[in-house]
C-alpha positions as a Markdown table, in Angstrom:
| # | Residue | x | y | z |
|---|---|---|---|---|
| 1 | Met | -59.0 | 21.8 | 229.9 |
| 2 | Val | -55.5 | 21.2 | 231.2 |
| 3 | Arg | -53.0 | 20.6 | 228.4 |
| 4 | His | -50.3 | 18.0 | 229.1 |
| 5 | Phe | -46.8 | 18.3 | 227.7 |
| 6 | Ser | -45.9 | 15.5 | 225.2 |
| 7 | Thr | -42.4 | 14.3 | 224.9 |
| 8 | Arg | -43.2 | 13.1 | 221.3 |
| 9 | Arg | -42.7 | 16.7 | 220.2 |
| 10 | Leu | -39.0 | 16.5 | 221.0 |
| 11 | Phe | -38.2 | 13.9 | 218.4 |
| 12 | Leu | -38.4 | 13.7 | 214.7 |
| 13 | Gly | -41.7 | 12.4 | 213.5 |
| 14 | Gly | -45.3 | 13.3 | 213.0 |
| 15 | Lys | -46.4 | 16.9 | 212.8 |
| 16 | Asn | -43.2 | 18.3 | 214.6 |
| 17 | Lys | -40.6 | 17.8 | 211.9 |
| 18 | Cys | -40.5 | 21.4 | 210.9 |
| 19 | Gly | -40.2 | 22.6 | 214.5 |
| 20 | Val | -37.3 | 20.3 | 215.3 |
| 21 | Phe | -35.5 | 21.5 | 212.1 |
| 22 | Asn | -35.9 | 25.1 | 213.2 |
| 23 | Ser | -34.5 | 24.2 | 216.6 |
| 24 | Trp | -31.4 | 22.7 | 215.0 |
| 25 | Leu | -31.1 | 25.7 | 212.8 |
| 26 | Leu | -31.2 | 28.1 | 215.7 |
| 27 | Leu | -28.7 | 26.0 | 217.6 |
| 28 | Gly | -26.3 | 26.2 | 214.6 |
| 29 | Val | -26.6 | 29.9 | 214.4 |
| 30 | Ile | -25.8 | 30.3 | 218.1 |
| 31 | Ile | -22.7 | 28.1 | 217.7 |
| 32 | Phe | -21.6 | 30.1 | 214.7 |
| 33 | Leu | -22.0 | 33.4 | 216.6 |
| 34 | Leu | -20.0 | 32.0 | 219.5 |
| 35 | Ile | -17.2 | 31.0 | 217.1 |
| 36 | Leu | -17.1 | 34.6 | 215.7 |
| 37 | Leu | -17.0 | 36.1 | 219.2 |
| 38 | Tyr | -14.1 | 33.8 | 220.1 |
| 39 | Gln | -12.2 | 34.7 | 217.0 |
| 40 | Arg | -12.8 | 38.4 | 217.7 |
| 41 | Asp | -11.4 | 38.0 | 221.2 |
| 42 | Glu | -8.4 | 36.2 | 219.9 |
| 43 | Thr | -7.7 | 39.0 | 217.4 |
| 44 | Ser | -8.1 | 41.7 | 220.1 |
| 45 | Ser | -5.6 | 39.8 | 222.3 |
| 46 | Asp | -3.1 | 39.7 | 219.4 |
| 47 | Asn | -3.5 | 43.4 | 218.8 |
| 48 | Leu | -2.9 | 44.2 | 222.5 |
| 49 | Val | 0.3 | 42.2 | 222.4 |
| 50 | Thr | 1.7 | 44.1 | 219.4 |
| 51 | Leu | 1.1 | 47.6 | 220.9 |
| 52 | Pro | 4.4 | 49.3 | 221.8 |
| 53 | Thr | 5.3 | 49.2 | 225.4 |
| 54 | Arg | 6.1 | 52.3 | 227.3 |
| 55 | Pro | 9.9 | 52.5 | 227.7 |
| 56 | Arg | 11.1 | 52.9 | 231.3 |
| 57 | Ile | 13.8 | 55.6 | 231.4 |
| 58 | Phe | 16.3 | 55.7 | 234.2 |
| 59 | Cys | 18.1 | 59.1 | 234.3 |
| 60 | Val | 21.6 | 59.4 | 235.7 |
| 61 | Ile | 22.4 | 63.1 | 236.3 |
| 62 | Val | 26.0 | 64.1 | 236.9 |
| 63 | Thr | 26.7 | 66.9 | 239.4 |
| 64 | Tyr | 29.2 | 68.2 | 241.8 |
| 65 | Ala | 29.1 | 69.6 | 245.4 |
| 66 | Phe | 29.7 | 73.2 | 244.2 |
| 67 | Arg | 26.8 | 72.8 | 241.7 |
| 68 | His | 24.2 | 71.2 | 244.0 |
| 69 | Glu | 22.4 | 74.4 | 244.9 |
| 70 | His | 23.3 | 76.3 | 241.8 |
| 71 | Ala | 22.2 | 73.7 | 239.2 |
| 72 | Ala | 21.2 | 70.2 | 240.3 |
| 73 | Ile | 18.4 | 71.3 | 242.6 |
| 74 | His | 16.7 | 73.1 | 239.7 |
| 75 | Ile | 17.0 | 70.0 | 237.4 |
| 76 | Gln | 15.4 | 68.0 | 240.1 |
| 77 | Lys | 12.5 | 70.4 | 240.2 |
| 78 | Thr | 12.0 | 70.4 | 236.5 |
| 79 | Trp | 12.6 | 67.7 | 233.9 |
| 80 | Ala | 14.1 | 65.0 | 236.2 |
| 81 | Arg | 10.7 | 64.3 | 237.6 |
| 82 | His | 9.6 | 63.0 | 234.2 |
| 83 | Cys | 12.1 | 60.2 | 234.2 |
| 84 | Asp | 10.6 | 56.9 | 235.5 |
| 85 | Arg | 13.5 | 56.9 | 238.0 |
| 86 | Tyr | 16.4 | 59.2 | 238.4 |
| 87 | Leu | 19.6 | 59.3 | 240.4 |
| 88 | Phe | 22.1 | 62.1 | 240.9 |
| 89 | Val | 25.8 | 61.1 | 241.1 |
| 90 | Ser | 28.1 | 63.5 | 242.8 |
| 91 | Asp | 31.4 | 63.9 | 244.7 |
| 92 | Asp | 29.6 | 64.8 | 248.0 |
| 93 | Val | 26.3 | 64.3 | 249.9 |
| 94 | His | 23.2 | 66.5 | 249.8 |
| 95 | Met | 20.1 | 66.2 | 251.9 |
| 96 | Val | 17.6 | 66.9 | 249.2 |
| 97 | Leu | 19.3 | 65.4 | 246.1 |
| 98 | Glu | 20.4 | 62.2 | 247.9 |
| 99 | Pro | 23.1 | 61.5 | 245.3 |
| 100 | Ala | 25.2 | 58.4 | 245.0 |
| 101 | Val | 28.6 | 59.7 | 246.1 |
| 102 | Phe | 31.9 | 59.0 | 244.4 |
| 103 | Lys | 34.8 | 60.7 | 246.2 |
| 104 | Asn | 38.3 | 61.4 | 245.0 |
| 105 | Ile | 37.8 | 60.4 | 241.4 |
| 106 | Gly | 39.6 | 63.2 | 239.4 |
| 107 | Asp | 39.5 | 61.7 | 235.9 |
| 108 | Lys | 36.3 | 62.0 | 233.9 |
| 109 | Trp | 36.7 | 58.6 | 232.3 |
| 110 | Gln | 37.1 | 57.0 | 235.7 |
| 111 | Arg | 34.0 | 58.7 | 236.9 |
| 112 | Ile | 32.0 | 57.4 | 233.9 |
| 113 | Arg | 33.2 | 53.9 | 234.5 |
| 114 | Ala | 32.3 | 54.1 | 238.1 |
| 115 | His | 28.9 | 55.6 | 237.5 |
| 116 | Leu | 27.8 | 53.1 | 234.9 |
| 117 | Glu | 29.1 | 50.1 | 236.8 |
| 118 | Tyr | 27.2 | 51.3 | 239.9 |
| 119 | Ile | 24.0 | 51.8 | 237.9 |
| 120 | Tyr | 24.2 | 48.3 | 236.5 |
| 121 | Lys | 24.8 | 46.7 | 239.9 |
| 122 | Tyr | 22.1 | 48.5 | 241.9 |
| 123 | His | 19.5 | 50.0 | 239.5 |
| 124 | Phe | 19.6 | 47.8 | 236.3 |
| 125 | His | 16.2 | 46.3 | 237.1 |
| 126 | Gln | 14.6 | 49.8 | 237.2 |
| 127 | Gly | 15.0 | 50.9 | 233.6 |
| 128 | Asp | 14.8 | 49.7 | 230.0 |
| 129 | Trp | 17.0 | 52.7 | 228.9 |
| 130 | Phe | 19.6 | 54.7 | 230.8 |
| 131 | Leu | 20.1 | 58.4 | 230.1 |
| 132 | Tyr | 23.5 | 59.7 | 231.2 |
| 133 | Ala | 23.2 | 63.5 | 231.4 |
| 134 | Asn | 24.7 | 66.5 | 233.1 |
| 135 | Asp | 23.2 | 69.0 | 235.5 |
| 136 | Asp | 23.5 | 71.7 | 232.8 |
| 137 | Asn | 21.3 | 69.7 | 230.3 |
| 138 | Phe | 17.6 | 70.3 | 229.6 |
| 139 | Val | 15.8 | 67.1 | 228.6 |
| 140 | Val | 12.3 | 66.6 | 227.1 |
| 141 | Val | 11.8 | 63.1 | 228.5 |
| 142 | Glu | 8.6 | 62.6 | 226.7 |
| 143 | Asn | 10.3 | 63.1 | 223.3 |
| 144 | Leu | 13.0 | 60.7 | 224.3 |
| 145 | Arg | 10.4 | 58.1 | 225.3 |
| 146 | His | 8.7 | 58.6 | 221.9 |
| 147 | Met | 11.9 | 58.0 | 220.0 |
| 148 | Leu | 12.8 | 54.9 | 222.0 |
| 149 | Gln | 9.4 | 53.3 | 221.3 |
| 150 | Ser | 10.8 | 52.3 | 217.9 |
| 151 | Tyr | 13.6 | 50.3 | 219.5 |
| 152 | Ser | 13.9 | 47.4 | 221.9 |
| 153 | Pro | 16.0 | 47.6 | 225.1 |
| 154 | Glu | 17.4 | 44.3 | 224.1 |
| 155 | Glu | 19.1 | 45.9 | 221.1 |
| 156 | Leu | 22.8 | 46.6 | 221.4 |
| 157 | Ile | 22.5 | 50.3 | 220.6 |
| 158 | Tyr | 23.0 | 53.7 | 222.1 |
| 159 | Phe | 22.1 | 57.3 | 221.1 |
| 160 | Gly | 23.3 | 60.9 | 221.5 |
| 161 | Cys | 24.8 | 63.6 | 219.4 |
| 162 | Lys | 27.0 | 61.6 | 217.1 |
| 163 | Met | 30.6 | 62.5 | 216.5 |
| 164 | Arg | 33.6 | 61.0 | 214.6 |
| 165 | Ser | 37.3 | 61.1 | 215.1 |
| 166 | Asn | 39.2 | 57.8 | 214.7 |
| 167 | Gln | 36.3 | 56.4 | 216.6 |
| 168 | Ile | 32.5 | 57.0 | 216.4 |
| 169 | Tyr | 31.2 | 58.3 | 219.8 |
| 170 | Met | 28.6 | 60.6 | 221.3 |
| 171 | Phe | 29.2 | 64.2 | 222.4 |
| 172 | Asp | 29.1 | 64.1 | 226.2 |
| 173 | Gly | 27.6 | 67.6 | 226.6 |
| 174 | Ser | 24.2 | 66.6 | 225.3 |
| 175 | Gly | 23.3 | 63.4 | 226.9 |
| 176 | Ile | 24.0 | 59.7 | 226.1 |
| 177 | Val | 21.3 | 57.0 | 226.1 |
| 178 | Leu | 22.1 | 53.3 | 226.5 |
| 179 | Ser | 19.8 | 50.4 | 226.1 |
| 180 | Ala | 19.7 | 48.0 | 229.0 |
| 181 | Ala | 21.4 | 45.4 | 226.8 |
| 182 | Ser | 24.2 | 47.9 | 226.0 |
| 183 | Leu | 24.8 | 48.8 | 229.6 |
| 184 | Lys | 24.9 | 45.2 | 230.6 |
| 185 | Arg | 27.4 | 44.4 | 227.8 |
| 186 | Phe | 29.6 | 47.4 | 228.6 |
| 187 | Val | 29.9 | 46.4 | 232.3 |
| 188 | Leu | 30.2 | 42.7 | 232.0 |
| 189 | Glu | 32.4 | 42.4 | 228.9 |
| 190 | Ala | 34.1 | 45.7 | 228.2 |
| 191 | Leu | 35.1 | 47.0 | 231.6 |
| 192 | Ile | 36.8 | 43.8 | 232.6 |
| 193 | Asn | 38.9 | 43.5 | 229.5 |
| 194 | Glu | 41.8 | 45.9 | 229.1 |
| 195 | Asn | 42.1 | 45.0 | 225.4 |
| 196 | Leu | 38.5 | 46.2 | 224.8 |
| 197 | Cys | 38.3 | 49.1 | 227.2 |
| 198 | Ser | 41.1 | 51.1 | 228.9 |
| 199 | Ser | 41.2 | 51.4 | 232.6 |
| 200 | Gln | 43.7 | 54.2 | 232.4 |
| 201 | Asn | 42.9 | 57.9 | 232.7 |
| 202 | Arg | 41.6 | 59.4 | 229.5 |
| 203 | Gly | 41.0 | 63.0 | 230.4 |
| 204 | Arg | 39.2 | 65.0 | 227.7 |
| 205 | Glu | 38.9 | 61.8 | 225.6 |
| 206 | Ala | 36.5 | 60.1 | 228.0 |
| 207 | Ala | 33.5 | 60.2 | 225.5 |
| 208 | Glu | 35.7 | 58.8 | 222.8 |
| 209 | Glu | 36.9 | 56.0 | 225.1 |
| 210 | Leu | 33.3 | 55.1 | 225.9 |
| 211 | Gly | 32.5 | 54.9 | 222.2 |
| 212 | Arg | 35.5 | 52.7 | 221.7 |
| 213 | Cys | 34.5 | 50.4 | 224.5 |
| 214 | Leu | 31.0 | 50.1 | 223.3 |
| 215 | Ser | 32.0 | 49.5 | 219.7 |
| 216 | Asn | 34.4 | 46.7 | 220.8 |
| 217 | Val | 31.5 | 44.8 | 222.3 |
| 218 | Asn | 29.3 | 45.3 | 219.2 |
| 219 | Val | 27.1 | 48.1 | 220.5 |
| 220 | Ile | 25.9 | 50.2 | 217.6 |
| 221 | Ala | 26.0 | 54.0 | 217.6 |
| 222 | Gly | 22.4 | 54.8 | 216.6 |
| 223 | Asp | 21.1 | 57.7 | 214.5 |
| 224 | Ser | 19.1 | 59.9 | 216.9 |
| 225 | Arg | 17.8 | 62.3 | 214.2 |
| 226 | Asp | 14.2 | 62.3 | 213.3 |
| 227 | Glu | 12.6 | 61.1 | 210.1 |
| 228 | Trp | 13.4 | 64.5 | 208.4 |
| 229 | Arg | 17.1 | 64.2 | 209.5 |
| 230 | Lys | 16.7 | 66.9 | 212.0 |
| 231 | His | 18.7 | 66.8 | 215.2 |
| 232 | Arg | 17.2 | 65.8 | 218.5 |
| 233 | Phe | 20.4 | 65.8 | 220.7 |
| 234 | Leu | 21.8 | 69.3 | 220.4 |
| 235 | Pro | 25.3 | 70.2 | 221.6 |
| 236 | Phe | 24.8 | 73.8 | 222.5 |
| 237 | Glu | 22.3 | 76.3 | 223.8 |
| 238 | Val | 18.9 | 76.9 | 222.4 |
| 239 | Asp | 19.7 | 80.4 | 221.1 |
| 240 | Ile | 22.6 | 79.2 | 219.1 |
| 241 | His | 20.6 | 76.5 | 217.3 |
| 242 | Leu | 17.4 | 78.6 | 216.9 |
| 243 | Gly | 18.3 | 81.8 | 215.1 |
| 244 | Gly | 22.0 | 81.9 | 215.9 |
| 245 | His | 25.0 | 79.9 | 214.6 |
| 246 | Met | 28.2 | 78.3 | 215.8 |
| 247 | Asn | 31.4 | 80.2 | 215.8 |
| 248 | Asp | 34.6 | 78.3 | 214.8 |
| 249 | Ser | 36.7 | 80.8 | 216.8 |
| 250 | Ile | 35.2 | 79.3 | 220.0 |
| 251 | Glu | 37.1 | 76.3 | 221.0 |
| 252 | Leu | 34.2 | 74.0 | 221.8 |
| 253 | His | 32.3 | 75.0 | 218.6 |
| 254 | Lys | 35.4 | 74.4 | 216.5 |
| 255 | Tyr | 35.8 | 71.0 | 218.2 |
| 256 | Phe | 32.2 | 70.1 | 217.3 |
| 257 | Leu | 32.4 | 71.4 | 213.7 |
| 258 | Glu | 35.5 | 69.4 | 213.0 |
| 259 | Arg | 34.1 | 66.1 | 214.4 |
| 260 | Ser | 30.4 | 66.2 | 213.8 |
| 261 | Tyr | 29.3 | 62.9 | 212.2 |
| 262 | Tyr | 26.7 | 64.6 | 210.1 |
| 263 | Pro | 27.4 | 67.6 | 207.9 |
| 264 | Val | 27.0 | 71.0 | 209.4 |
| 265 | Ile | 25.5 | 73.5 | 206.9 |
| 266 | Asp | 25.7 | 77.3 | 207.4 |
| 267 | Met | 27.3 | 76.8 | 210.8 |
| 268 | Asn | 24.2 | 75.2 | 212.3 |
| 269 | Leu | 22.2 | 72.1 | 212.7 |
| 270 | Pro | 18.5 | 71.6 | 211.6 |
| 271 | Val | 16.6 | 71.3 | 214.8 |
| 272 | Ser | 13.8 | 68.7 | 215.2 |
| 273 | Leu | 10.4 | 69.6 | 216.4 |
| 274 | Arg | 10.8 | 66.7 | 218.8 |
| 275 | Ser | 14.1 | 67.8 | 220.3 |
| 276 | Ile | 15.3 | 65.8 | 223.3 |
| 277 | Cys | 18.4 | 67.3 | 224.9 |
| 278 | Phe | 20.5 | 70.5 | 224.8 |
| 279 | His | 22.8 | 72.6 | 226.9 |
| 280 | Leu | 21.9 | 75.3 | 229.4 |
| 281 | Met | 24.1 | 78.3 | 229.7 |
| 282 | Leu | 22.0 | 79.8 | 232.5 |
| 283 | Ile | 20.4 | 77.3 | 234.8 |
| 284 | Pro | 17.3 | 79.4 | 235.7 |
| 285 | Ile | 16.3 | 79.2 | 232.0 |
| 286 | Ala | 15.3 | 75.6 | 232.9 |
| 287 | Tyr | 12.1 | 76.9 | 234.5 |
| 288 | Asp | 11.2 | 78.8 | 231.3 |
| 289 | Leu | 11.9 | 75.9 | 229.1 |
| 290 | Tyr | 10.0 | 73.6 | 231.4 |
| 291 | Tyr | 7.0 | 75.9 | 231.4 |
| 292 | Phe | 6.8 | 76.1 | 227.6 |
| 293 | Thr | 7.4 | 72.4 | 227.0 |
| 294 | Gln | 5.2 | 71.0 | 229.7 |
| 295 | Asn | 2.5 | 73.6 | 230.6 |
| 296 | Val | 1.7 | 75.9 | 227.8 |
| 297 | His | -1.5 | 75.0 | 225.8 |
| 298 | Ile | -1.7 | 76.3 | 222.2 |
| 299 | Phe | -5.1 | 77.8 | 221.5 |
| 300 | Gly | -7.0 | 75.8 | 218.8 |
| 301 | Ala | -4.7 | 72.8 | 219.0 |
| 302 | Pro | -6.2 | 69.5 | 220.4 |
| 303 | Gln | -5.2 | 69.1 | 224.0 |
| 304 | Lys | -3.8 | 65.6 | 224.6 |
| 305 | Trp | -3.2 | 66.2 | 228.3 |
| 306 | Asp | -1.0 | 63.4 | 229.7 |
| 307 | Ser | -2.4 | 62.1 | 233.0 |
| 308 | Glu | 1.1 | 61.4 | 234.2 |
| 309 | Asn | 2.1 | 65.1 | 233.6 |
| 310 | Trp | -1.0 | 66.2 | 235.4 |
| 311 | Glu | 0.0 | 64.1 | 238.5 |
| 312 | Leu | 3.5 | 65.6 | 238.4 |
| 313 | Glu | 2.2 | 69.2 | 238.1 |
| 314 | Asn | -0.2 | 68.7 | 241.0 |
| 315 | Lys | 2.1 | 66.7 | 243.3 |
| 316 | Asn | 3.5 | 69.8 | 245.0 |
| 317 | Ser | 0.5 | 72.1 | 244.6 |
């Protein structure tokens, strides 16, 4: 016999009261589960928003025509490739380096002014942080990026190897890093005001003048040491800081010892395991340092191979 569907079963009444109750209970459970899923998605979205963003680092590398082949080309082949963007600044053209050229500027302070103003005008949108380094520096860009994740590019702050005279400033031989906000404030407020920032030649006091200009527009000189107060921006060569010591009979060492912002114990600085920048005495050593910092895998240690580094290493293979 054919059974016909009865609409009476859809409503409260008769023998179907229990079935309708169960239907409403099931519907309530479904709605409850949907609410839980919605709340989970909202929480996940909030967590994604709070994750630290990857700082974009724009590297400005100072070189000169007589050092193009001797130094700068080797920096381009090693650590410069790890910057998000990089630009060489020089006093002459070069087919491979393609530097921004600033001719006939003899004074170091005038060059710094011109370089930073140029970067702000033409490359400001390409970086969150701006590293101003030399072609005889070696930089571990990944360690710099790690340090900068704790800060915002909107902060008025800059980093380097911290020094003190009448003015707090950064040692210009081991790289200086400015936040985007600091670079903008320097160019738009300091450079145009003679009371805040001198437009006169400053010679060997160029780094001090930069510190004075930044301080006058409320840019803070940050502490670049790690959580154990070990130094990440090192003024001299690796062999001096690892196993050697500074010598106060050497003029540059004496200058540093007299002006270091932090105390120097036993003629040396404690070196961070996450060092960022130091000086190269012999440029070919850059390849050795690059190999050991980027390519060597330690047996037994977990390998956290960076896909970005893999792409860099295989780009020219």
